[in-house]
C-alpha positions in Angstrom: 179.8 5.9 5.2 176.9 4.6 7.3 175.5 8.1 7.8 175.7 8.7 4.0 173.6 5.6 3.4 171.1 6.6 6.1 171.0 10.2 4.6 170.3 8.8 1.1 167.6 6.4 2.4 166.0 9.2 4.5 166.0 11.5 1.5 164.0 9.0 -0.7 160.8 10.5 -2.0 158.2 11.2 0.6 155.4 9.9 -1.7 156.9 6.4 -1.8 154.7 3.8 -0.1 156.0 1.3 2.4 155.8 -2.2 1.0 153.8 -4.8 2.9 155.5 -6.2 6.0 156.9 -9.7 5.3 154.8 -12.6 6.4 156.8 -14.2 9.2 153.9 -15.8 11.0 155.1 -19.4 10.6 158.7 -18.5 11.7 157.5 -16.5 14.7 155.0 -19.2 15.7 157.8 -21.9 15.6 160.1 -19.7 17.7 157.3 -18.9 20.2 156.4 -22.6 20.6 160.1 -23.4 21.3 160.4 -20.5 23.7 157.5 -21.6 25.8 159.2 -25.0 26.5 162.8 -23.7 26.6 164.6 -25.8 29.3 166.9 -23.0 30.5 167.5 -19.3 30.2 170.4 -19.6 27.7 168.3 -21.4 25.1 165.4 -19.0 25.8 167.7 -16.1 25.2 168.8 -17.4 21.8 165.2 -18.0 20.7 164.3 -14.5 21.9 167.2 -13.0 20.0 165.9 -14.7 16.8 162.5 -13.1 17.4 164.1 -9.7 17.7 165.9 -10.3 14.4 162.5 -10.8 12.8 160.9 -7.8 14.6 163.8 -5.5 13.7 163.8 -6.4 10.0 161.9 -3.4 8.4 159.9 -3.7 5.2 162.4 -1.9 2.9 165.7 0.0 3.0 164.1 3.4 3.8 162.2 1.9 6.7 165.3 0.1 7.9 167.3 3.3 7.7 164.7 5.1 9.8 164.6 2.3 12.3 168.3 2.0 12.6 168.7 5.8 12.9 166.0 6.0 15.6 167.6 3.2 17.6 171.0 4.8 17.3 169.6 8.2 18.4 168.1 6.5 21.5 171.5 4.8 22.2 173.1 8.3 22.1 170.5 9.8 24.4 168.8 11.9 21.7 165.3 10.8 22.7 163.6 13.7 20.9 165.5 13.0 17.7 164.7 9.3 18.1 161.0 10.0 18.5 161.0 12.3 15.5 162.8 9.7 13.3 160.5 6.9 14.5 157.5 9.1 13.9 158.6 9.4 10.3 158.9 5.6 10.2 155.4 4.9 11.6 153.9 7.5 9.2 155.7 5.8 6.3 155.0 2.2 7.5 151.9 2.3 9.6 151.6 -1.5 9.6 155.1 -2.2 10.9 154.8 -3.0 14.6 158.4 -2.4 15.5 158.2 1.3 14.5 155.6 1.8 17.2 157.4 -0.4 19.7 160.7 1.5 19.4 159.0 4.9 19.5 157.2 3.7 22.6 160.6 2.8 24.1 161.9 6.3 23.5 158.8 7.8 25.0 159.1 5.5 28.0 162.7 6.6 28.5 161.5 10.2 28.5 158.9 9.1 31.1 156.2 10.2 28.6 154.0 7.3 29.5 150.7 8.1 27.8 152.0 8.3 24.2 154.2 5.3 25.0 151.1 3.3 26.0 149.3 4.3 22.9 152.2 3.2 20.7 152.5 -0.1 22.5 148.8 -0.8 22.0 149.3 0.0 18.3 152.2 -2.4 18.1 150.2 -5.1 19.9 147.2 -4.6 17.6 149.6 -5.6 14.7 151.6 -8.3 16.6 149.7 -9.4 19.7 152.5 -11.8 20.6 155.3 -9.2 20.6 157.0 -10.0 23.9 158.9 -6.7 23.9 155.7 -4.7 23.5 153.9 -6.7 26.1 156.6 -6.3 28.7 157.0 -2.7 27.7 153.3 -2.1 28.2 153.6 -3.7 31.7 156.6 -1.5 32.6 154.8 1.6 31.2 151.7 0.9 33.3 154.0 0.5 36.3 155.6 3.9 35.4 152.1 5.4 35.3 151.3 4.1 38.8 149.0 1.4 37.5 150.9 -1.7 38.9 147.7 -3.8 39.1 146.8 -3.1 35.4 150.4 -4.0 34.5 150.0 -7.6 35.7 147.9 -8.6 32.6 150.5 -7.4 30.1 153.4 -8.8 32.1 151.6 -12.2 32.6 151.0 -12.3 28.8 154.7 -11.7 28.1 155.8 -14.3 30.6 153.3 -16.8 29.2 155.1 -16.4 25.9 158.6 -16.3 27.4 158.7 -18.1 30.8 162.4 -17.0 31.4 161.7 -13.3 30.8 163.3 -11.1 33.5 160.1 -9.2 34.0 158.7 -12.3 35.6 160.1 -10.9 38.9 157.5 -8.1 38.7 154.5 -10.5 38.7 152.4 -10.7 41.8 150.9 -14.1 42.6 147.1 -14.1 42.3 145.4 -15.5 45.4 145.5 -19.3 45.4 148.1 -19.5 42.5 151.8 -20.1 42.5 154.0 -18.5 39.9 
């Protein structure tokens, strides 16, 4: 049944326009403020999960079907299929940051770092505080052999989410303690 729904959603007219992405600025800002002062990793994890719920909510059913299908293809190891599906999503909804973020993740898994970095930059242009895109950018830069450049993205992610596991990849700047 799930695949029938996805097929119907994907078959919707190509000329349809993606509706505007919902304004979740206030909700995201509140969660980010709480995350910065989370007293332990468990609370931080719950707040981060709430952020992911927001990021993963697509603008309409067609976009949600494309996102869900792309994520499922990645889970099954069909990275080329995921990239193709997520490319359809970003073509349809060019202002939806998570489409770029998820396509970047599929490209990262393929070790296709240049297009991953481009998509992460697009996602961050839309949502500069997207912790997943920031940490993904850091990991992608490390994959490209640019560990020093990765520090800025990783530090920005950890500034937003102090309990983020990528914190272990930070290198102390001279004279500062992490």
